[in-house]
C-alpha positions as CSV (number, residue, x, y, z in Angstrom):
1,X,137.8,11.0,-76.6
2,X,134.8,8.7,-75.9
3,X,133.2,9.3,-79.3
4,X,136.4,8.4,-81.0
5,X,137.2,5.4,-78.7
6,X,140.4,7.1,-77.5
7,X,141.2,6.0,-73.9
8,X,144.6,7.7,-73.5
9,X,146.4,10.7,-74.8
10,X,150.1,11.6,-74.5
11,X,151.2,14.7,-72.6
12,X,153.9,16.3,-74.6
13,X,156.5,19.0,-73.7
14,X,158.9,20.1,-76.3
15,X,158.2,17.1,-78.5
16,X,158.9,14.7,-75.6
17,X,156.2,12.5,-74.1
18,X,156.2,13.4,-70.4
19,X,153.1,11.4,-69.4
20,X,149.7,10.1,-70.3
21,X,146.2,11.2,-69.5
22,X,143.3,8.8,-69.5
23,X,139.6,9.5,-70.0
24,X,139.2,8.4,-66.3
25,X,141.6,11.1,-65.3
26,X,139.5,13.7,-67.1
27,X,136.2,12.4,-65.7
28,X,137.6,12.5,-62.1
29,X,138.8,16.1,-62.7
30,X,135.3,17.1,-64.0
31,X,133.7,15.5,-61.0
32,X,136.0,17.3,-58.6
33,X,135.3,20.7,-60.2
34,X,131.5,20.1,-60.0
35,X,131.9,19.1,-56.4
36,X,133.6,22.4,-55.6
37,X,130.9,24.3,-57.5
38,X,128.2,22.6,-55.6
39,X,129.9,23.4,-52.2
40,X,130.2,27.0,-53.3
41,X,126.5,27.3,-54.2
42,X,125.5,25.5,-50.9
43,X,127.6,27.9,-48.9
44,X,126.2,30.9,-50.8
45,X,122.6,29.8,-50.2
46,X,123.2,29.0,-46.5
47,X,125.1,32.2,-45.9
48,X,122.7,34.5,-47.8
49,X,119.3,32.7,-47.5
50,X,116.6,33.0,-44.8
51,X,117.4,31.1,-41.6
């Protein structure tokens, strides 16, 4: 989206536009996913590492 200067995309269901998604929405989602992955790794290290 960024390389093509597209800021918003329609969300379509059965040929009807039901919403819009922005590049900001996608970035927020990626950041949330990375946050969960970081917490998982931290928990894994703390739970299985040397005390």
